[in-house]
N, CA, C, O and the ligand as a Tripos MOL2 file, in Angstrom:
@<TRIPOS>MOLECULE
protein
  293   291    74     0     0
PROTEIN
NO_CHARGES

@<TRIPOS>ATOM
      1 N          -4.1360  -14.8090    2.0960 N.3       1 MET1
      2 CA         -3.3900  -13.5910    1.8410 C.3       1 MET1
      3 C          -4.2510  -12.6040    1.0460 C.2       1 MET1
      4 O          -4.9800  -12.9780    0.1270 O.2       1 MET1
      5 N          -4.1410  -11.3700    1.4240 N.am      2 LEU2
      6 CA         -4.9160  -10.3370    0.7480 C.3       2 LEU2
      7 C          -4.4670  -10.1770   -0.6910 C.2       2 LEU2
      8 O          -3.2730  -10.1370   -0.9890 O.2       2 LEU2
      9 N          -5.4120  -10.0890   -1.5450 N.am      3 ASN3
     10 CA         -5.1120   -9.9180   -2.9590 C.3       3 ASN3
     11 C          -5.1600   -8.4330   -3.3150 C.2       3 ASN3
     12 O          -6.2370   -7.8430   -3.4030 O.2       3 ASN3
     13 N          -4.0030   -7.8460   -3.5160 N.am      4 TYR4
     14 CA         -3.9280   -6.4300   -3.8610 C.3       4 TYR4
     15 C          -4.0960   -6.2680   -5.3550 C.2       4 TYR4
     16 O          -3.6510   -7.0970   -6.1500 O.2       4 TYR4
     17 N          -4.7480   -5.1770   -5.7160 N.am      5 GLN5
     18 CA         -4.9790   -4.9510   -7.1350 C.3       5 GLN5
     19 C          -4.4980   -3.5730   -7.5460 C.2       5 GLN5
     20 O          -4.4560   -2.6410   -6.7430 O.2       5 GLN5
     21 N          -4.1410   -3.4700   -8.7970 N.am      6 VAL6
     22 CA         -3.7620   -2.1750   -9.3540 C.3       6 VAL6
     23 C          -4.9030   -1.1910   -9.1220 C.2       6 VAL6
     24 O          -6.0670   -1.4870   -9.3920 O.2       6 VAL6
     25 N          -4.5420   -0.0220   -8.6190 N.am      7 GLY7
     26 CA         -5.5520    0.9940   -8.3410 C.3       7 GLY7
     27 C          -5.9250    1.0660   -6.8720 C.2       7 GLY7
     28 O          -6.4960    2.0590   -6.4230 O.2       7 GLY7
     29 N          -5.6010    0.0020   -6.1080 N.am      8 ASP8
     30 CA         -5.8490    0.0410   -4.6600 C.3       8 ASP8
     31 C          -5.0090    1.1430   -4.0350 C.2       8 ASP8
     32 O          -3.8960    1.4230   -4.4820 O.2       8 ASP8
     33 N          -5.5530    1.7630   -3.0000 N.am      9 ARG9
     34 CA         -4.8080    2.7950   -2.2730 C.3       9 ARG9
     35 C          -4.5620    2.3040   -0.8610 C.2       9 ARG9
     36 O          -5.4710    1.8390   -0.1730 O.2       9 ARG9
     37 N          -3.3080    2.4210   -0.4480 N.am     10 ILE10
     38 CA         -2.9040    1.8540    0.8350 C.3      10 ILE10
     39 C          -2.0250    2.8640    1.5930 C.2      10 ILE10
     40 O          -1.5090    3.8210    1.0160 O.2      10 ILE10
     41 N          -1.8730    2.6200    2.8940 N.am     11 THR11
     42 CA         -0.9010    3.3870    3.6690 C.3      11 THR11
     43 C           0.1890    2.4360    4.1400 C.2      11 THR11
     44 O          -0.0320    1.2350    4.2980 O.2      11 THR11
     45 N           1.3630    2.9980    4.3570 N.am     12 LEU12
     46 CA          2.5090    2.2110    4.8110 C.3      12 LEU12
     47 C           2.8500    2.5650    6.2510 C.2      12 LEU12
     48 O           2.3740    3.5620    6.7930 O.2      12 LEU12
     49 N           3.6760    1.7340    6.8540 N.am     13 LYS13
     50 CA          4.1510    1.9570    8.2180 C.3      13 LYS13
     51 C           4.7740    3.3460    8.3270 C.2      13 LYS13
     52 O           4.5440    4.0740    9.2930 O.2      13 LYS13
     53 N           5.5690    3.6980    7.3160 N.am     14 LYS14
     54 CA          6.2070    5.0160    7.2700 C.3      14 LYS14
     55 C           5.7510    5.7420    6.0200 C.2      14 LYS14
     56 O           5.7900    5.1890    4.9200 O.2      14 LYS14
     57 N           5.3260    6.9640    6.1890 N.am     15 GLY15
     58 CA          4.8810    7.7380    5.0390 C.3      15 GLY15
     59 C           6.0430    8.2370    4.2070 C.2      15 GLY15
     60 O           7.2080    8.0430    4.5540 O.2      15 GLY15
     61 N           5.7120    8.8720    3.1200 N.am     16 HIS16
     62 CA          6.7330    9.4380    2.2420 C.3      16 HIS16
     63 C           7.2830   10.7170    2.8720 C.2      16 HIS16
     64 O           6.5530   11.4180    3.5720 O.2      16 HIS16
     65 N           8.5620   11.0310    2.6320 N.am     17 PRO17
     66 CA          9.1510   12.2670    3.1840 C.3      17 PRO17
     67 C           8.3900   13.5380    2.8030 C.2      17 PRO17
     68 O           8.5260   14.5540    3.4840 O.2      17 PRO17
     69 N           7.6020   13.5060    1.7420 N.am     18 CYS18
     70 CA          6.8580   14.6990    1.3450 C.3      18 CYS18
     71 C           5.7010   14.9660    2.3050 C.2      18 CYS18
     72 O           5.0640   16.0160    2.2220 O.2      18 CYS18
     73 N           5.4210   14.0280    3.2190 N.am     19 GLY19
     74 CA          4.3630   14.2380    4.2060 C.3      19 GLY19
     75 C           3.1000   13.4410    3.9300 C.2      19 GLY19
     76 O           2.2170   13.3500    4.7840 O.2      19 GLY19
     77 N           3.0140   12.8710    2.7520 N.am     20 GLU20
     78 CA          1.8340   12.0780    2.3880 C.3      20 GLU20
     79 C           2.0570   10.6240    2.7830 C.2      20 GLU20
     80 O           3.1810   10.1240    2.7510 O.2      20 GLU20
     81 N           0.9680    9.9530    3.1580 N.am     21 ASN21
     82 CA          1.0730    8.5110    3.3870 C.3      21 ASN21
     83 C          -0.1230    7.7950    2.7870 C.2      21 ASN21
     84 O          -0.7790    6.9800    3.4360 O.2      21 ASN21
     85 N          -0.3850    8.1170    1.5440 N.am     22 LEU22
     86 CA         -1.4060    7.3710    0.8060 C.3      22 LEU22
     87 C          -0.7910    7.0410   -0.5470 C.2      22 LEU22
     88 O          -0.4050    7.9240   -1.3130 O.2      22 LEU22
     89 N          -0.7120    5.7520   -0.8140 N.am     23 TRP23
     90 CA         -0.0210    5.2700   -2.0120 C.3      23 TRP23
     91 C          -0.9800    4.5150   -2.9060 C.2      23 TRP23
     92 O          -1.8540    3.7930   -2.4250 O.2      23 TRP23
     93 N          -0.8190    4.6780   -4.1830 N.am     24 GLU24
     94 CA         -1.6370    3.9530   -5.1380 C.3      24 GLU24
     95 C          -0.8040    2.8370   -5.7590 C.2      24 GLU24
     96 O           0.3440    3.0480   -6.1510 O.2      24 GLU24
     97 N          -1.3830    1.6710   -5.8400 N.am     25 ILE25
     98 CA         -0.6740    0.5300   -6.4370 C.3      25 ILE25
     99 C          -0.7360    0.6280   -7.9570 C.2      25 ILE25
    100 O          -1.8110    0.6820   -8.5540 O.2      25 ILE25
    101 N           0.4500    0.6490   -8.5670 N.am     26 LEU26
    102 CA          0.5210    0.7530  -10.0300 C.3      26 LEU26
    103 C           0.8060   -0.5910  -10.6910 C.2      26 LEU26
    104 O           0.3510   -0.8560  -11.8040 O.2      26 LEU26
    105 N           1.5590   -1.4310   -9.9990 N.am     27 ARG27
    106 CA          1.9020   -2.7420  -10.5400 C.3      27 ARG27
    107 C           1.9200   -3.7450   -9.3960 C.2      27 ARG27
    108 O           2.3550   -3.4220   -8.2910 O.2      27 ARG27
    109 N           1.4540   -4.9530   -9.6570 N.am     28 THR28
    110 CA          1.5630   -6.0180   -8.6640 C.3      28 THR28
    111 C           2.3390   -7.1740   -9.2730 C.2      28 THR28
    112 O           2.5590   -7.2310  -10.4830 O.2      28 THR28
    113 N           2.7450   -8.0820   -8.4140 N.am     29 GLY29
    114 CA          3.5290   -9.2180   -8.8860 C.3      29 GLY29
    115 C           4.6000   -9.5280   -7.8650 C.2      29 GLY29
    116 O           4.3770   -9.3660   -6.6650 O.2      29 GLY29
    117 N           5.7580   -9.9690   -8.3190 N.am     30 VAL30
    118 CA          6.8620  -10.2540   -7.4090 C.3      30 VAL30
    119 C           7.2940   -8.9680   -6.7160 C.2      30 VAL30
    120 O           7.6150   -8.9660   -5.5270 O.2      30 VAL30
    121 N           7.2990   -7.8720   -7.4740 N.am     31 ASP31
    122 CA          7.5570   -6.5490   -6.9230 C.3      31 ASP31
    123 C           6.3080   -5.6950   -7.0900 C.2      31 ASP31
    124 O           5.5360   -5.8520   -8.0360 O.2      31 ASP31
    125 N           6.1400   -4.7910   -6.1400 N.am     32 ILE32
    126 CA          4.9720   -3.9180   -6.1370 C.3      32 ILE32
    127 C           5.4380   -2.4970   -6.4430 C.2      32 ILE32
    128 O           6.3680   -1.9970   -5.8100 O.2      32 ILE32
    129 N           4.8010   -1.8550   -7.4010 N.am     33 LYS33
    130 CA          5.1250   -0.4660   -7.7060 C.3      33 LYS33
    131 C           4.0570    0.4250   -7.0860 C.2      33 LYS33
    132 O           2.8590    0.2210   -7.2820 O.2      33 LYS33
    133 N           4.5240    1.4210   -6.3330 N.am     34 LEU34
    134 CA          3.6120    2.3270   -5.6430 C.3      34 LEU34
    135 C           3.8550    3.7600   -6.0720 C.2      34 LEU34
    136 O           4.9830    4.1580   -6.3640 O.2      34 LEU34
    137 N           2.7870    4.5180   -6.1030 N.am     35 LYS35
    138 CA          2.9040    5.9470   -6.4010 C.3      35 LYS35
    139 C           2.3870    6.7290   -5.2060 C.2      35 LYS35
    140 O           1.2800    6.4970   -4.7200 O.2      35 LYS35
    141 N           3.2120    7.6610   -4.7440 N.am     36 CYS36
    142 CA          2.8030    8.5580   -3.6690 C.3      36 CYS36
    143 C           1.7260    9.4980   -4.2300 C.2      36 CYS36
    144 O           1.9270   10.1460   -5.2580 O.2      36 CYS36
    145 N           0.5850    9.5590   -3.5400 N.am     37 THR37
    146 CA         -0.4940   10.4150   -4.0470 C.3      37 THR37
    147 C          -0.2480   11.8820   -3.7260 C.2      37 THR37
    148 O          -0.9650   12.7600   -4.2060 O.2      37 THR37
    149 N           0.7830   12.1460   -2.9010 N.am     38 GLY38
    150 CA          1.0910   13.5330   -2.5680 C.3      38 GLY38
    151 C           1.9450   14.1940   -3.6290 C.2      38 GLY38
    152 O           1.6470   15.3070   -4.0620 O.2      38 GLY38
    153 N           3.0140   13.5150   -4.0570 N.am     39 CYS39
    154 CA          3.9730   14.1350   -4.9830 C.3      39 CYS39
    155 C           4.1810   13.3220   -6.2570 C.2      39 CYS39
    156 O           5.0070   13.6870   -7.0940 O.2      39 CYS39
    157 N           3.4430   12.2290   -6.4130 N.am     40 GLN40
    158 CA          3.4980   11.3930   -7.6320 C.3      40 GLN40
    159 C           4.8070   10.6150   -7.7740 C.2      40 GLN40
    160 O           5.0470    9.9920   -8.8080 O.2      40 GLN40
    161 N           5.6490   10.6490   -6.7450 N.am     41 HIS41
    162 CA          6.8850    9.8740   -6.7690 C.3      41 HIS41
    163 C           6.5310    8.3820   -6.7750 C.2      41 HIS41
    164 O           5.5950    7.9630   -6.0940 O.2      41 HIS41
    165 N           7.2810    7.5820   -7.5460 N.am     42 THR42
    166 CA          7.0140    6.1500   -7.5610 C.3      42 THR42
    167 C           8.1740    5.3850   -6.9400 C.2      42 THR42
    168 O           9.3340    5.7810   -7.0580 O.2      42 THR42
    169 N           7.8400    4.2870   -6.2780 N.am     43 ILE43
    170 CA          8.8480    3.4160   -5.6850 C.3      43 ILE43
    171 C           8.4970    1.9670   -6.0040 C.2      43 ILE43
    172 O           7.3460    1.6300   -6.2850 O.2      43 ILE43
    173 N           9.5230    1.1220   -5.9510 N.am     44 TRP44
    174 CA          9.3220   -0.3200   -6.0660 C.3      44 TRP44
    175 C           9.6130   -0.9560   -4.7160 C.2      44 TRP44
    176 O          10.6030   -0.6260   -4.0640 O.2      44 TRP44
    177 N           8.7420   -1.8690   -4.3020 N.am     45 LEU45
    178 CA          8.9910   -2.6550   -3.1000 C.3      45 LEU45
    179 C           8.8580   -4.1260   -3.4760 C.2      45 LEU45
    180 O           8.0230   -4.4990   -4.3000 O.2      45 LEU45
    181 N           9.7020   -4.9590   -2.8530 N.am     46 SER46
    182 CA          9.4940   -6.3930   -3.0470 C.3      46 SER46
    183 C           8.1740   -6.7550   -2.3800 C.2      46 SER46
    184 O           7.7300   -6.0700   -1.4580 O.2      46 SER46
    185 N           7.5630   -7.8050   -2.8340 N.am     47 ARG47
    186 CA          6.2860   -8.2470   -2.2550 C.3      47 ARG47
    187 C           6.4270   -8.4290   -0.7380 C.2      47 ARG47
    188 O           5.5390   -8.0560    0.0280 O.2      47 ARG47
    189 N           7.5550   -9.0070   -0.3210 N.am     48 LEU48
    190 CA          7.7970   -9.2640    1.0980 C.3      48 LEU48
    191 C           7.8630   -7.9510    1.8720 C.2      48 LEU48
    192 O           7.2350   -7.8100    2.9220 O.2      48 LEU48
    193 N           8.6260   -6.9930    1.3480 N.am     49 ASP49
    194 CA          8.7420   -5.6760    1.9780 C.3      49 ASP49
    195 C           7.3770   -4.9920    2.0630 C.2      49 ASP49
    196 O           6.9980   -4.4130    3.0810 O.2      49 ASP49
    197 N           6.6700   -5.0870    0.9560 N.am     50 PHE50
    198 CA          5.3540   -4.4800    0.9020 C.3      50 PHE50
    199 C           4.4420   -5.0570    1.9840 C.2      50 PHE50
    200 O           3.7740   -4.3150    2.7040 O.2      50 PHE50
    201 N           4.4210   -6.3790    2.0910 N.am     51 GLU51
    202 CA          3.5470   -7.0390    3.0690 C.3      51 GLU51
    203 C           3.9180   -6.6560    4.5000 C.2      51 GLU51
    204 O           3.0620   -6.5910    5.3830 O.2      51 GLU51
    205 N           5.2260   -6.4000    4.7150 N.am     52 LYS52
    206 CA          5.6750   -6.0140    6.0580 C.3      52 LYS52
    207 C           5.2990   -4.5720    6.3750 C.2      52 LYS52
    208 O           5.0290   -4.2370    7.5290 O.2      52 LYS52
    209 N           5.2810   -3.7170    5.3530 N.am     53 ARG53
    210 CA          5.0920   -2.2890    5.5850 C.3      53 ARG53
    211 C           3.6590   -1.8010    5.4580 C.2      53 ARG53
    212 O           3.3050   -0.7600    6.0120 O.2      53 ARG53
    213 N           2.8430   -2.5350    4.7400 N.am     54 VAL54
    214 CA          1.4890   -2.0460    4.5010 C.3      54 VAL54
    215 C           0.6900   -2.0460    5.8110 C.2      54 VAL54
    216 O           0.7820   -2.9790    6.6080 O.2      54 VAL54
    217 N          -0.0900   -0.9870    6.0140 N.am     55 ARG55
    218 CA         -0.8590   -0.8630    7.2510 C.3      55 ARG55
    219 C          -2.3620   -0.7870    7.0300 C.2      55 ARG55
    220 O          -3.1380   -1.4410    7.7270 O.2      55 ARG55
    221 N          -2.7540    0.0040    6.0690 N.am     56 LYS56
    222 CA         -4.1850    0.1710    5.8330 C.3      56 LYS56
    223 C          -4.4820    0.1350    4.3480 C.2      56 LYS56
    224 O          -3.6320    0.4360    3.5100 O.2      56 LYS56
    225 N          -5.7080   -0.2400    4.0500 N.am     57 ILE57
    226 CA         -6.1460   -0.2410    2.6560 C.3      57 ILE57
    227 C          -7.4530    0.5380    2.5750 C.2      57 ILE57
    228 O          -8.3060    0.4620    3.4590 O.2      57 ILE57
    229 N          -7.5800    1.2820    1.4930 N.am     58 GLN58
    230 CA         -8.7720    2.0930    1.3260 C.3      58 GLN58
    231 C          -9.9170    1.2280    0.7900 C.2      58 GLN58
    232 O          -9.8000    0.5520   -0.2310 O.2      58 GLN58
    233 N         -11.0280    1.2840    1.5310 N.am     59 GLU59
    234 CA        -12.2370    0.5830    1.0800 C.3      59 GLU59
    235 C         -13.3340    1.6130    0.9930 C.2      59 GLU59
    236 O         -13.7730    2.1420    2.0140 O.2      59 GLU59
    237 N         -13.7730    1.9010   -0.1850 N.am     60 GLY60
    238 CA        -14.7300    2.9760   -0.3650 C.3      60 GLY60
    239 C         -14.0490    4.2820   -0.0220 C.2      60 GLY60
    240 O         -13.0380    4.6350   -0.6290 O.2      60 GLY60
    241 N         -14.5960    5.0110    0.9540 N.am     61 ASP61
    242 CA        -13.9900    6.2980    1.2920 C.3      61 ASP61
    243 C         -13.2790    6.2440    2.6370 C.2      61 ASP61
    244 O         -12.9410    7.2870    3.1980 O.2      61 ASP61
    245 N         -13.0450    5.0320    3.1680 N.am     62 LYS62
    246 CA        -12.3350    4.9610    4.4420 C.3      62 LYS62
    247 C         -11.1570    3.9940    4.3690 C.2      62 LYS62
    248 O         -11.0890    3.1090    3.5160 O.2      62 LYS62
    249 N         -10.2310    4.2100    5.3100 N.am     63 LEU63
    250 CA         -9.0500    3.3610    5.3820 C.3      63 LEU63
    251 C          -9.2680    2.2940    6.4480 C.2      63 LEU63
    252 O          -9.6420    2.5970    7.5810 O.2      63 LEU63
    253 N          -9.0330    1.0650    6.0760 N.am     64 VAL64
    254 CA         -9.2650   -0.0660    6.9630 C.3      64 VAL64
    255 C          -7.9330   -0.7300    7.2790 C.2      64 VAL64
    256 O          -7.1270   -1.0060    6.3900 O.2      64 VAL64
    257 N          -7.7190   -0.9840    8.5830 N.am     65 SER65
    258 CA         -6.4790   -1.6530    8.9830 C.3      65 SER65
    259 C          -6.3630   -3.0010    8.2830 C.2      65 SER65
    260 O          -7.3350   -3.7460    8.1590 O.2      65 SER65
    261 N          -5.1660   -3.2870    7.8380 N.am     66 ILE66
    262 CA         -4.9090   -4.5140    7.0970 C.3      66 ILE66
    263 C          -5.1970   -5.7530    7.9640 C.2      66 ILE66
    264 O          -5.5090   -6.8230    7.4430 O.2      66 ILE66
    265 N          -5.0880   -5.5930    9.2960 N.am     67 VAL67
    266 CA         -5.3410   -6.7420   10.1670 C.3      67 VAL67
    267 C          -6.8140   -7.1370   10.1610 C.2      67 VAL67
    268 O          -7.1620   -8.2700   10.4950 O.2      67 VAL67
    269 N          -7.6740   -6.1960    9.7800 N.am     68 HIS68
    270 CA         -9.0860   -6.5190    9.6690 C.3      68 HIS68
    271 C          -9.4340   -7.0140    8.2760 C.2      68 HIS68
    272 O         -10.5680   -7.4050    8.0010 O.2      68 HIS68
    273 N          -8.4480   -6.9890    7.4150 N.am     69 HIS69
    274 CA         -8.6820   -7.2990    6.0170 C.3      69 HIS69
    275 C          -8.1280   -8.6720    5.6570 C.2      69 HIS69
    276 O          -8.5560   -9.2760    4.6740 O.2      69 HIS69
    277 N          -7.1930   -9.1580    6.4350 N.am     70 LYS70
    278 CA         -6.6510  -10.5000    6.2020 C.3      70 LYS70
    279 C          -6.2890  -11.1300    7.5320 C.2      70 LYS70
    280 O          -6.1150  -10.4320    8.5310 O.2      70 LYS70
    281 N          -6.1750  -12.4430    7.5480 N.am     71 LYS71
    282 CA         -5.8630  -13.1380    8.7830 C.3      71 LYS71
    283 C          -4.3910  -13.0160    9.1380 C.2      71 LYS71
    284 O          -3.5110  -13.0680    8.2800 O.2      71 LYS71
    285 N          -4.1540  -12.8490   10.4430 N.am     72 GLU72
    286 CA         -2.7740  -12.8720   10.9320 C.3      72 GLU72
    287 C          -2.3150  -14.3090   11.0400 C.2      72 GLU72
    288 O          -3.1190  -15.2070   11.2930 O.2      72 GLU72
    289 N          -1.0570  -14.5250   10.8530 N.am     73 ASP73
    290 CA         -0.5160  -15.8940   11.0080 C.3      73 ASP73
    291 C          -0.5000  -16.2740   12.4730 C.2      73 ASP73
    292 O          -0.0840  -17.3790   12.8200 O.2      73 ASP73
    293 ZN          5.4620   11.9430   -1.7530 Zn       74 ZN74
@<TRIPOS>BOND
     1     1     2 1
     2     2     3 1
     3     3     4 2
     4     3     5 am
     5     5     6 1
     6     6     7 1
     7     7     8 2
     8     7     9 am
     9     9    10 1
    10    10    11 1
    11    11    12 2
    12    11    13 am
    13    13    14 1
    14    14    15 1
    15    15    16 2
    16    15    17 am
    17    17    18 1
    18    18    19 1
    19    19    20 2
    20    19    21 am
    21    21    22 1
    22    22    23 1
    23    23    24 2
    24    23    25 am
    25    25    26 1
    26    26    27 1
    27    27    28 2
    28    27    29 am
    29    29    30 1
    30    30    31 1
    31    31    32 2
    32    31    33 am
    33    33    34 1
    34    34    35 1
    35    35    36 2
    36    35    37 am
    37    37    38 1
    38    38    39 1
    39    39    40 2
    40    39    41 am
    41    41    42 1
    42    42    43 1
    43    43    44 2
    44    43    45 am
    45    45    46 1
    46    46    47 1
    47    47    48 2
    48    47    49 am
    49    49    50 1
    50    50    51 1
    51    51    52 2
    52    51    53 am
    53    53    54 1
    54    54    55 1
    55    55    56 2
    56    55    57 am
    57    57    58 1
    58    58    59 1
    59    59    60 2
    60    59    61 am
    61    61    62 1
    62    62    63 1
    63    63    64 2
    64    63    65 am
    65    65    66 1
    66    66    67 1
    67    67    68 2
    68    67    69 am
    69    69    70 1
    70    70    71 1
    71    71    72 2
    72    71    73 am
    73    73    74 1
    74    74    75 1
    75    75    76 2
    76    75    77 am
    77    77    78 1
    78    78    79 1
    79    79    80 2
    80    79    81 am
    81    81    82 1
    82    82    83 1
    83    83    84 2
    84    83    85 am
    85    85    86 1
    86    86    87 1
    87    87    88 2
    88    87    89 am
    89    89    90 1
    90    90    91 1
    91    91    92 2
    92    91    93 am
    93    93    94 1
    94    94    95 1
    95    95    96 2
    96    95    97 am
    97    97    98 1
    98    98    99 1
    99    99   100 2
   100    99   101 am
   101   101   102 1
   102   102   103 1
   103   103   104 2
   104   103   105 am
   105   105   106 1
   106   106   107 1
   107   107   108 2
   108   107   109 am
   109   109   110 1
   110   110   111 1
   111   111   112 2
   112   111   113 am
   113   113   114 1
   114   114   115 1
   115   115   116 2
   116   115   117 am
   117   117   118 1
   118   118   119 1
   119   119   120 2
   120   119   121 am
   121   121   122 1
   122   122   123 1
   123   123   124 2
   124   123   125 am
   125   125   126 1
   126   126   127 1
   127   127   128 2
   128   127   129 am
   129   129   130 1
   130   130   131 1
   131   131   132 2
   132   131   133 am
   133   133   134 1
   134   134   135 1
   135   135   136 2
   136   135   137 am
   137   137   138 1
   138   138   139 1
   139   139   140 2
   140   139   141 am
   141   141   142 1
   142   142   143 1
   143   143   144 2
   144   143   145 am
   145   145   146 1
   146   146   147 1
   147   147   148 2
   148   147   149 am
   149   149   150 1
   150   150   151 1
   151   151   152 2
   152   151   153 am
   153   153   154 1
   154   154   155 1
   155   155   156 2
   156   155   157 am
   157   157   158 1
   158   158   159 1
   159   159   160 2
   160   159   161 am
   161   161   162 1
   162   162   163 1
   163   163   164 2
   164   163   165 am
   165   165   166 1
   166   166   167 1
   167   167   168 2
   168   167   169 am
   169   169   170 1
   170   170   171 1
   171   171   172 2
   172   171   173 am
   173   173   174 1
   174   174   175 1
   175   175   176 2
   176   175   177 am
   177   177   178 1
   178   178   179 1
   179   179   180 2
   180   179   181 am
   181   181   182 1
   182   182   183 1
   183   183   184 2
   184   183   185 am
   185   185   186 1
   186   186   187 1
   187   187   188 2
   188   187   189 am
   189   189   190 1
   190   190   191 1
   191   191   192 2
   192   191   193 am
   193   193   194 1
   194   194   195 1
   195   195   196 2
   196   195   197 am
   197   197   198 1
   198   198   199 1
   199   199   200 2
   200   199   201 am
   201   201   202 1
   202   202   203 1
   203   203   204 2
   204   203   205 am
   205   205   206 1
   206   206   207 1
   207   207   208 2
   208   207   209 am
   209   209   210 1
   210   210   211 1
   211   211   212 2
   212   211   213 am
   213   213   214 1
   214   214   215 1
   215   215   216 2
   216   215   217 am
   217   217   218 1
   218   218   219 1
   219   219   220 2
   220   219   221 am
   221   221   222 1
   222   222   223 1
   223   223   224 2
   224   223   225 am
   225   225   226 1
   226   226   227 1
   227   227   228 2
   228   227   229 am
   229   229   230 1
   230   230   231 1
   231   231   232 2
   232   231   233 am
   233   233   234 1
   234   234   235 1
   235   235   236 2
   236   235   237 am
   237   237   238 1
   238   238   239 1
   239   239   240 2
   240   239   241 am
   241   241   242 1
   242   242   243 1
   243   243   244 2
   244   243   245 am
   245   245   246 1
   246   246   247 1
   247   247   248 2
   248   247   249 am
   249   249   250 1
   250   250   251 1
   251   251   252 2
   252   251   253 am
   253   253   254 1
   254   254   255 1
   255   255   256 2
   256   255   257 am
   257   257   258 1
   258   258   259 1
   259   259   260 2
   260   259   261 am
   261   261   262 1
   262   262   263 1
   263   263   264 2
   264   263   265 am
   265   265   266 1
   266   266   267 1
   267   267   268 2
   268   267   269 am
   269   269   270 1
   270   270   271 1
   271   271   272 2
   272   271   273 am
   273   273   274 1
   274   274   275 1
   275   275   276 2
   276   275   277 am
   277   277   278 1
   278   278   279 1
   279   279   280 2
   280   279   281 am
   281   281   282 1
   282   282   283 1
   283   283   284 2
   284   283   285 am
   285   285   286 1
   286   286   287 1
   287   287   288 2
   288   287   289 am
   289   289   290 1
   290   290   291 1
   291   291   292 2
@<TRIPOS>SUBSTRUCTURE
     1 MET1         2 RESIDUE 1 A MET
     2 LEU2         6 RESIDUE 1 A LEU
     3 ASN3        10 RESIDUE 1 A ASN
     4 TYR4        14 RESIDUE 1 A TYR
     5 GLN5        18 RESIDUE 1 A GLN
     6 VAL6        22 RESIDUE 1 A VAL
     7 GLY7        26 RESIDUE 1 A GLY
     8 ASP8        30 RESIDUE 1 A ASP
     9 ARG9        34 RESIDUE 1 A ARG
    10 ILE10       38 RESIDUE 1 A ILE
    11 THR11       42 RESIDUE 1 A THR
    12 LEU12       46 RESIDUE 1 A LEU
    13 LYS13       50 RESIDUE 1 A LYS
    14 LYS14       54 RESIDUE 1 A LYS
    15 GLY15       58 RESIDUE 1 A GLY
    16 HIS16       62 RESIDUE 1 A HIS
    17 PRO17       66 RESIDUE 1 A PRO
    18 CYS18       70 RESIDUE 1 A CYS
    19 GLY19       74 RESIDUE 1 A GLY
    20 GLU20       78 RESIDUE 1 A GLU
    21 ASN21       82 RESIDUE 1 A ASN
    22 LEU22       86 RESIDUE 1 A LEU
    23 TRP23       90 RESIDUE 1 A TRP
    24 GLU24       94 RESIDUE 1 A GLU
    25 ILE25       98 RESIDUE 1 A ILE
    26 LEU26      102 RESIDUE 1 A LEU
    27 ARG27      106 RESIDUE 1 A ARG
    28 THR28      110 RESIDUE 1 A THR
    29 GLY29      114 RESIDUE 1 A GLY
    30 VAL30      118 RESIDUE 1 A VAL
    31 ASP31      122 RESIDUE 1 A ASP
    32 ILE32      126 RESIDUE 1 A ILE
    33 LYS33      130 RESIDUE 1 A LYS
    34 LEU34      134 RESIDUE 1 A LEU
    35 LYS35      138 RESIDUE 1 A LYS
    36 CYS36      142 RESIDUE 1 A CYS
    37 THR37      146 RESIDUE 1 A THR
    38 GLY38      150 RESIDUE 1 A GLY
    39 CYS39      154 RESIDUE 1 A CYS
    40 GLN40      158 RESIDUE 1 A GLN
    41 HIS41      162 RESIDUE 1 A HIS
    42 THR42      166 RESIDUE 1 A THR
    43 ILE43      170 RESIDUE 1 A ILE
    44 TRP44      174 RESIDUE 1 A TRP
    45 LEU45      178 RESIDUE 1 A LEU
    46 SER46      182 RESIDUE 1 A SER
    47 ARG47      186 RESIDUE 1 A ARG
    48 LEU48      190 RESIDUE 1 A LEU
    49 ASP49      194 RESIDUE 1 A ASP
    50 PHE50      198 RESIDUE 1 A PHE
    51 GLU51      202 RESIDUE 1 A GLU
    52 LYS52      206 RESIDUE 1 A LYS
    53 ARG53      210 RESIDUE 1 A ARG
    54 VAL54      214 RESIDUE 1 A VAL
    55 ARG55      218 RESIDUE 1 A ARG
    56 LYS56      222 RESIDUE 1 A LYS
    57 ILE57      226 RESIDUE 1 A ILE
    58 GLN58      230 RESIDUE 1 A GLN
    59 GLU59      234 RESIDUE 1 A GLU
    60 GLY60      238 RESIDUE 1 A GLY
    61 ASP61      242 RESIDUE 1 A ASP
    62 LYS62      246 RESIDUE 1 A LYS
    63 LEU63      250 RESIDUE 1 A LEU
    64 VAL64      254 RESIDUE 1 A VAL
    65 SER65      258 RESIDUE 1 A SER
    66 ILE66      262 RESIDUE 1 A ILE
    67 VAL67      266 RESIDUE 1 A VAL
    68 HIS68      270 RESIDUE 1 A HIS
    69 HIS69      274 RESIDUE 1 A HIS
    70 LYS70      278 RESIDUE 1 A LYS
    71 LYS71      282 RESIDUE 1 A LYS
    72 GLU72      286 RESIDUE 1 A GLU
    73 ASP73      290 RESIDUE 1 A ASP
    74 ZN74       293 GROUP 0 **** ****
């Protein structure tokens, strides 16, 4: 399983209503706290929800599909 860290930037299946779809991880654990980089709005997702919705993770200056970052079951 991919180990997410505070400060990682990820995209979700569905972006935020403000039009942005790049989120910064603020807290990890049983629940994940995310901040929208467009409007600074924060949300909490359960780890399970997060794992289902996450699509890409930023590596350096590019976004990499999560399927290339961890093994599929
Ligand atoms: Zn937003």
